[in-house]
N, C-alpha and C positions, 0 to 999 in steps of 0.2 A: 504494500500499499504506499509505503514511504517513497519507494522508487518512482511509482506513477505520479505521485503528487509533486515530487521535485521536477520530473520531466514536464508536467503540465505547467507549472509555475515559473520555471526557469526563464523562458523567453520574455515573459512579462516583467520579471524582476530585472533582466538585463536592460530591456527597453526603458524602464524607469530609471535605472542607474545611469544609462546613456544620457537621457534627457536632463538628469541632474548633474551630469558631468562626472560621475563617480563609478565608472564600470569597474575599475580595479579593486575599490573597496568592497563591492559585492562579491567578487571572486575570492576575497580573503575570509568571507564568512564561512564558518565551518559547515561542512556537508553540502556546499553548493559548487564545489570544484567539479567541472564535468568529467565524466569517466567515459571510456570509449563506447560502452553499449548504450549510452544515453544520448549520444549525438543524433541529430536528425539525419546526417549523411555521412558516408565514409569520406567523400571528396567533394568539395565545392569548387567550381572553376568560375572565376571572375573574368569574363571576357569571352565572347563567342566568335573569335577569329580562328584562323586556320590551326594555330598551335593549341588553343583552348579546346576546340571541337575534337581535334585528334586525340588529345589526352583524355577527354571525357568519354569518347567512344571506346578507347582502349581500356579504360578502367571498367566500363560496363561489361566488357568481354570477360573480365575476371569476377563478374557478378557482384560488383560493388555498387552500393547505392550512391548515385552521382547526381548533382545539380549544376546547371550552367546558368549564370546570371549575365545577361548581355543588355547594354543600353547604349544607343548612339546619341550623345549630345549633338543637337543640330548645329550646323555651321552658322557663322554670323549671317549668312543669307537664308538660313532656315532649312537647309537640306539635311536629310538623314536617309537612312537605309535599312535594309533587313538583315537577318542573321547571316553571319559568314565572315565578317571583319573587313579590313581594309582591301586585302588582295582581291577578294571576290567582288566587292562593290564599287571601290573607287581606286583600285590599284592595278595589279597584274592583269586581271582578266579584261576589263574595258580597255586598258592601255594597249594590250597586244591585239585586241580586235581593231582599234583605231589605227594602230600601226599597219595592220593588214590592209585596211582601207586605203591608206597611203601607198602601200606597195602595189595595190592593184592599179592605182593611178599611174604609176611608173610603167607597169606591165602594159597598159594600154598604149603608152607612147612607144615602147619597145615593139609592140605587136605589128606596127606598120612595116617594119623592117623584115618581119617574118611572113609577110604576105597579106595580113588582115587588112581589109578595106572597109572603112565606115565614113560616111559623108556628114551625117548629122553631128552637131556639136555635142561633146560629152561633158556633162556638168556633174558636180557632186551635190547631193542634197543632205545637209547636215541633220535635219530632222528625221529623215528615213533611217540614217545610220544610228543616231542615239536611240531612237525607238526599238530598233532591232537589238541593239546591245542591251538595253535595259530589259527587254523581254527575256533575253537569255539569262541576265543576272537574276531577274524575278524567278525563273524556274529553279536556279541554283539555291536561292533563299528557301524556297519551298522544300527542295530536296533535303537541305540540312535539317530542317524541322522535322521531316518525316523520318529521317534516319535517327535522330535523337529519340523520337517517340518509339520507333521499332526496337531500339536498344534499351528502353525503359530508363532513359535519362530525362530527368525533370529539367524543362527549360522555362525560365521566367524572363520576360522582356522587362528587366528592372535594373536599376543602378545599384551595384554592390559596394558596400562600404563596411570596413571593419568598425565594430563598436567595442570590442573587448576580445580577450583570448577565446579563440575557437568560435567566435560569433560574428556574424555579418548582418547588417540591415539592408534589406532589398526594397528599393523605392520605385514604384512603377510611374508611368507618365501621368497618371492621375493624382500622384502624391501619396498613394497609400503605401504604408510602411509595414514590412514583416521582418521577423528575426528568424535566422536559421543558425544551427550549429553544425560543425563538422569536425572530424578527427584530423583532416588535412585540408589545406587550401592550396589551390594553384592560381597564381596571378598571371594573366594573359591579356592584359588591357591594351597593348599596343601603343601607337603613337598617333598624334594629329598634327596637321600642318601648322608650322609657325607663322606668325604675322610680324610685320616690321615695327609695330608701335610707332607710326607716324600718322600725321593727319590724313584721314581718308582711306587707310588701308582696309579696315574691316567694313567700312561703308561701301566702298566702290570696287575693291579687288576681289578676285575669286581665288580659290586654291584648287588643287586636284580633287578635293572632296566635292567640289561644285562642278567641275569641267565636264565630266563624263555624262551628266544628266542635264547640261545646260540646254534650255528650252529654245535657244536661237543660236545661229552661227556666230561665233566670237568676232569675226571680221579681223581687222588689223589689230594684232596682239603683241603685247610686250610681255615676255616671260622674264621674270626677275629670279636669278639664281643660276647655279652651275652644277647642281646635283644631277644624278641620272634621271630623277623625275622631271627636272626642268628641260634637259636636253631631249628626252623622250617625247615630251609633250610639244616642244617647239618643233621637233622633226616631224611628227605626224600632222600637226597643223599646217606646216609648210607644204608637206606632201599632199594635203587636200586643196592646195592652191591659195592659202592665205598669206598675207604679208606679215611676216613674224620677225621680231627683234628680240635678242637675248641680252639682258643686261647682267654683267658678270663682275662681282666684287674683286675677285683674285684669280685663282686657278679653276680649270675644269675638272670635274669628277675627282674631288679630293678622296684619297684613300685607294683610288684605282691607279694602275700603271700609267704614269704621266706621259710617256712616249706615245702610248695608244690614245690617251685622252686628247693630246694635241692633234693627232691625226684625225680624230673624229671631229674636232672643232674646225679644222681646215676643210674637211669634206663638207661640213654643213654650210660654211661660208661659201664654198664653191658652188653649192646648189641653192644659193639665193637667200640664205637666212643671215640677217644682219647681226653683228655683235657689237655691244658697247662695252668696252672693257674698263675696269678699274673705276666704276661708278656705282653708286647706291642711290635709290630713291629717298627723298626726304619729305615729299608731299604728293598727294594724289587728289585731284579736284575734278568735280563733274562739270563739264561744259554743257552738255546736252543730255537729257534723259532719253531712253529708248532701249530697243532690244536688237543690236546692242546700241548703247548711247555713245557719247564721246567723252574721254577723260584727258585731262592734262596731267603729265608726270614731270615733276621737278626732281632733278637728281644732282648729286654733288660728287665730285672727284675724290677718290680715296687717297690721291697723292697731293692734293692742293686744295685750293678754294674755288676751282672752276665749277660753274653751275651750268646746267643744260636743261632744256625743256623739250618735251615731245608730246604729240597727240596721238591717242590710240582708241580703239573701240573697246578693248578688253585688256586688263592687266592681271596676269596670272602669277601668284607668288609661289615660288617653290625653293625656299631658302632654307629648308631643313625641317625637321619635325621634333615634336616634344613628347616625351614619355608621359602616359596618362597614369601617373602614380601619386601625384600630390594631393588628390582630393578623394582617396578611397580609404582614408582612416589608418594608414600604415603607422603613424605615430601613436595610435591607440594601442597597437600591439607590439611596438618597439622594432618594426622592420626598418633597417637602415637603407638610406638611398644617398646617391650622390647628390648633394645639395645644389650643385651647379647645373647638372643635366637631368635630374630626376630619375636616372637610371638606377637599377637595383643591383648590387654586387652579389653574386652567388658563388658557391664553390663548384667543383667539376661535376657535381650531380644536380645542379640547378637548385640547390637548397639556400634559402636566405639565412641570415643570422638567427631567425626564429625557426626552431627545428621542424615545426609543423607546417611552415609556409614555404612554398616553392614558387619559382617564376620561370617563364619561358618567353621567347619571342623578342620583338624589338626593344623591350623595356630593360633587357639585360645590359649590364656595363661591359664594355669591350668585347661584345660579341657581334657577330654579323646580323644585319637587319634583313632577313630574307624569309620568305614564307616557308620554303621546304625545310629550312633549318629549324623554325619553330615547330613544324609538324614532327620532324624526327626527334627533337629533343623532348617534346611532349610524350610521344609514344615510348621512347626509351626510358624516360622518367617513371612512367606508370608500370613498365614492365619490371623495373627494379623494385618499385614500391610493392607490387602485388604479385609479381611472377617469379621472383627469385633471380631475375637476370642481373647481369653485371656490366653490360655494354653501355658505354657513355657516348655522348654526341661528339662528333669530330667537327670542331669549328675552324679548322685550317684548310683542308682539302675539299673545299666547297665550291661546286661549279655555279656560275651565275651568268646572265646575259643582260647586257644593256641594249634596249631596242631602240636605239638611234637609227637614222636612215641607213647608215652603214653599221650593221649590227656588230656588237662586241661581246664575245664569249671569253670567259677567264675561269681558270681554276688554279688554286694554289697561291704562291707568292707573286706580288708585283716585283718588278726589277728593284725598285727602291727598298721594298721590304726585305728582299732577298739579300741585298747588300748590307742592310742593317743587321740582319739575323746572322749571316754567315761570313761576312766580310767580302769586299770586292774581289780579292785575290782568290777566293774560293768558289766563285760562281763563273759559269760560262753561259754566254747568251747567244743563241743561234736565231737568225731571222730571215725572213723573205717576203718579197712582194709577190703578188699573183693576180691573174686576170681570169675571172670565172668565165667559162665557155659561153654561158648564156648571154653574157655582156658583149661578146666579141661581134656578133652580127649587128646589133644596134650601135656598135662602136662607141661605147661610153665607158667612162672611168677606167681607162687602162691603167693597170698596176696600182690602183688605189687600195686594193685589199692587201692584207698583211698578216703574217703569222709570226709569233715569237715564242721560243721555248727557253726556259731558264733551268740550268742544270747545276747541281752541287758536285763540284770537282772532287771533293774529299770523300764523297759517297759513290764512287764509281760512275760519276756523272748521272746520278739519279735525277729525273725530271721533277723539279719542285715548282715549276710555274709554267702554265700554258695559256697563251693568249691568241685570239684570232679576231680579225676584222674582216667581215664579209657576209654574204647572204646566208641565212640559216645558221648563224653562228652558235645559237644554242643547241641545235641538233648536232653540230660537229663537237661541241665542247662536252656534251654529256657522256659520250663514249670515252673521251680521253680522261674524264674525271675518274672513272672506274680504273683505268690503267694506272694513273697517278697514285691512287689509294693502294694499288697492288705493288707499288714501288718500281714502275718502269723506268729503265735507263735509257740514255740517248742511243746506245748501241742497239737496244732491243727495238726502239722506235725506228732507227735506220733499217733494221732487218725485217720491218713489217712491210708487206707489199700493199701499196696503195691501191685504192679502187679508182679506175679511170673511166671517164673524165669527170671528176668531182672536186669540190674545193678542198675536202678533207685530205686529199692525197698530198697536199703540200706539206703536211706534218711530218711524212715519212721521207721527205726529200730535202729538208732544210739543212744545208751545210755551210751557210755564210756566217761567219763569226761577227758578232756586233760588239764593237769596241766603244766603251764609254757612252753607251746609249745613242751613238750617232750611226746613221746608216751609211754603209760603204758601197 
């Protein structure tokens, strides 16, 4: 009888203590410290993105009682979305589909040289594209909800916030609050776009959270930022025929191989994308309302006092993202975060400084911000917690692709990171330009594609970095990622017979040494 009374009263007592600001005092009361069999759930996941959903479904496979709390705070312009997180709704999926739309435009141009004849003018319809993309995303949202239900995972569209040890408060969009307890928690809240904190940014600018469902063609667009998000969006917008300018504070693609990053920038400029370098916006004003309207952007040099102005229909901010960790009550349970970035430090098993609280995904300090990484980390974490497994997530040999007009695939170390890790005298860099066969007939972009392999001399020239610029770079890189994880050496790569005629065969024929990052 006592057990049932405690279980019935505990949530109400915690809620009262939370409102009185005394959750810790409650837990010090004799007889009210939670015990495993009294928790509502074995695992509560805060965040319904790729990593959180993967972990929740994996835990359900071990017949654990699991809850997922997911809530999307609307953007300054009022946009929100369904279950699935950034990748599905406002990231990887719509980005790749719109990149494909741009590639189809290029294919139409190439097709004339291949004999295709068409007389009527070819136009792109923004609304048709966004409607099709959003319809597909909607089907994914529904599929995730069905998958959770089929696996008996409880899903609530509510904002999760810690209010005390082993206890969260869930607040839905109507403001209704509920308390839940769990033996363990997984934080997978992801990140949201950062704003400039200048006059007019939140009133008139959009972010990637708004772009993919924008109900009108953005027109002449200023993209602010040099991240992969900035360059990918600039690339497909230009590919759709829009006038695009990129305003860059310093370098392109910080954290990526800079030799490759500069080649991407050069390619984009050659294909009509304007770059304003070493300037940052200081004010955005609306000149004319509309869909799109007209905006005036005032920017200041990062090297001096020079001021410039420009007029655009749309200003897209892609200057970075902030971890969603500061407003989920982590201070209430003692979880440490990096005060500057909001990122959560974890050990090699994704465990925070609070033993029963774990974290995966973009919110982790010093870890890659990639969807497949979050999925892998979430699954492996659950397998260790409930399945007796010991495998840990590999955060180094991770393949990724930047879907700029000239796609960039990478796995392992950049040249800069390899030099820092192993020493310049201990690495060898091989590289080569190449020309895809499909591009020869339309006679475009001769030798703009590029491949680079970085090897560790002291380890039998083991390949520690693979980089490729060219069509279908992601498809090419995925296979090499497996080889790198298996420890492939340069000699083994050289002895691999290439498939002819495809872009990937360049990797088995690279013999040119690259000295001091300069092409010879």
